[in-house]
MILUMGU-662197 format. One record per residue (C-alpha): z, x, y; residue in one letter. Coordinates in steps of 0.1 Angstrom, whole numbers, plus 5000, padded with zeros to 4 digits. Each point is the difference from the previous one (the first is absolute). Layout:
% residues N
(rec (Z, X, Y), "A")
...
This chain:
% residues 116
(rec (3827, 8666, 1072), "M")
(rec (4965, 4989, 4988), "P")
(rec (4977, 4984, 5025), "S")
(rec (4989, 4963, 4996), "A")
(rec (4966, 5011, 4987), "S")
(rec (5017, 5023, 4974), "E")
(rec (5022, 4972, 4988), "R")
(rec (4970, 4976, 4998), "E")
(rec (4980, 5026, 4981), "S")
(rec (5029, 5005, 4976), "R")
(rec (5001, 4962, 4994), "F")
(rec (4963, 4999, 4990), "Y")
(rec (5004, 5031, 4978), "L")
(rec (5029, 4984, 4982), "E")
(rec (4980, 4968, 4996), "D")
(rec (4971, 5020, 4985), "M")
(rec (5025, 5016, 4976), "L")
(rec (5015, 4967, 4990), "L")
(rec (4966, 4984, 4994), "F")
(rec (4988, 5030, 4980), "S")
(rec (5031, 4998, 4978), "E")
(rec (4994, 4963, 4995), "R")
(rec (4964, 5007, 4988), "V")
(rec (5014, 5024, 4974), "L")
(rec (5027, 4975, 4990), "A")
(rec (4975, 4972, 4995), "Y")
(rec (4977, 5022, 4979), "T")
(rec (5027, 5018, 4980), "N")
(rec (4995, 4999, 4963), "G")
(rec (4967, 4982, 5000), "I")
(rec (4964, 5011, 4998), "D")
(rec (4970, 4990, 5020), "Q")
(rec (4990, 4971, 4977), "A")
(rec (5035, 4986, 5002), "S")
(rec (4999, 5001, 5038), "L")
(rec (4967, 4981, 5000), "A")
(rec (5015, 4973, 4977), "C")
(rec (5031, 4994, 5021), "D")
(rec (4990, 4983, 5032), "P")
(rec (5034, 5001, 5017), "M")
(rec (5005, 5037, 4993), "R")
(rec (4964, 5008, 5010), "Y")
(rec (5004, 4980, 5033), "D")
(rec (5033, 5016, 5007), "A")
(rec (4986, 5035, 4995), "T")
(rec (4970, 4993, 5022), "L")
(rec (5022, 4985, 5027), "R")
(rec (5022, 5031, 5001), "N")
(rec (4969, 5023, 5001), "L")
(rec (4989, 4980, 5030), "E")
(rec (5034, 5003, 5016), "L")
(rec (5000, 5038, 4995), "I")
(rec (4968, 5001, 5020), "G")
(rec (5013, 4976, 5027), "E")
(rec (5031, 5021, 5005), "A")
(rec (4978, 5032, 5002), "A")
(rec (4980, 4985, 5028), "T")
(rec (5031, 5001, 5022), "H")
(rec (5010, 5036, 4992), "V")
(rec (4993, 5020, 5032), "P")
(rec (4976, 5030, 4999), "D")
(rec (5028, 5025, 5007), "E")
(rec (5018, 4989, 4969), "T")
(rec (4968, 5000, 4979), "R")
(rec (4994, 5036, 5011), "L")
(rec (5033, 5010, 4984), "R")
(rec (4988, 4987, 4966), "A")
(rec (4964, 5012, 4996), "P")
(rec (5002, 4995, 4962), "A")
(rec (5002, 4962, 5005), "I")
(rec (4965, 4986, 5001), "P")
(rec (5007, 4977, 5030), "W")
(rec (4965, 4989, 5006), "R")
(rec (4994, 4992, 4963), "Q")
(rec (5032, 4980, 4999), "I")
(rec (4989, 4979, 5030), "V")
(rec (4964, 4996, 4986), "A")
(rec (5014, 4989, 4967), "T")
(rec (5021, 4974, 5018), "R")
(rec (4969, 4987, 5018), "N")
(rec (4980, 4998, 4968), "R")
(rec (5028, 4981, 4983), "L")
(rec (5007, 4976, 5028), "I")
(rec (4964, 4991, 5006), "H")
(rec (4990, 5003, 4963), "A")
(rec (4968, 5018, 5009), "Y")
(rec (4977, 4996, 4970), "L")
(rec (5030, 4988, 4979), "G")
(rec (5028, 5022, 4988), "I")
(rec (4993, 5024, 4972), "D")
(rec (5028, 5002, 4975), "L")
(rec (4992, 5035, 4990), "D")
(rec (5004, 5011, 5036), "T")
(rec (5033, 4982, 5003), "V")
(rec (5013, 5015, 4968), "W")
(rec (4990, 5035, 5011), "S")
(rec (5019, 4995, 5032), "I")
(rec (5030, 4989, 4981), "V")
(rec (4999, 5028, 4975), "Q")
(rec (4987, 5029, 5021), "D")
(rec (5007, 4994, 5036), "D")
(rec (5033, 4981, 5003), "I")
(rec (5023, 5026, 4982), "P")
(rec (4989, 5029, 5023), "P")
(rec (5002, 4977, 5030), "L")
(rec (5036, 4992, 4992), "I")
(rec (5008, 5037, 4998), "S")
(rec (4983, 5007, 5033), "E")
(rec (5017, 4971, 5017), "L")
(rec (5034, 5011, 4987), "R")
(rec (4994, 5035, 5013), "A")
(rec (4989, 4988, 5034), "L")
(rec (5030, 4977, 5003), "L")
(rec (5023, 5028, 4990), "A")
(rec (4985, 5022, 5028), "R")
(rec (5003, 4972, 5026), "S")
């Protein structure tokens, strides 16, 4: 039977996966310019990127060590930049995260959850 911390860790990993899938759903079939011109879709995408980072802050180190391909510190740092809007939010960076970082994150999270 999994311990309480393992169950809690799984909860946060599942949340990270859900929020990542939402990011892809919200940006599916559009380009960067379309995202910039759709305030609700843009805000929803940013919010879910924030939530991925927030959930990541609660994943214990022992779980993080089982998934070294996940850039845990970068995910949390991105969350902090988005939440606090340090120097504004760069659309190119957001789009790069959506296109280049979220798909492999989903794969890594699924693999980690399957091993848990």
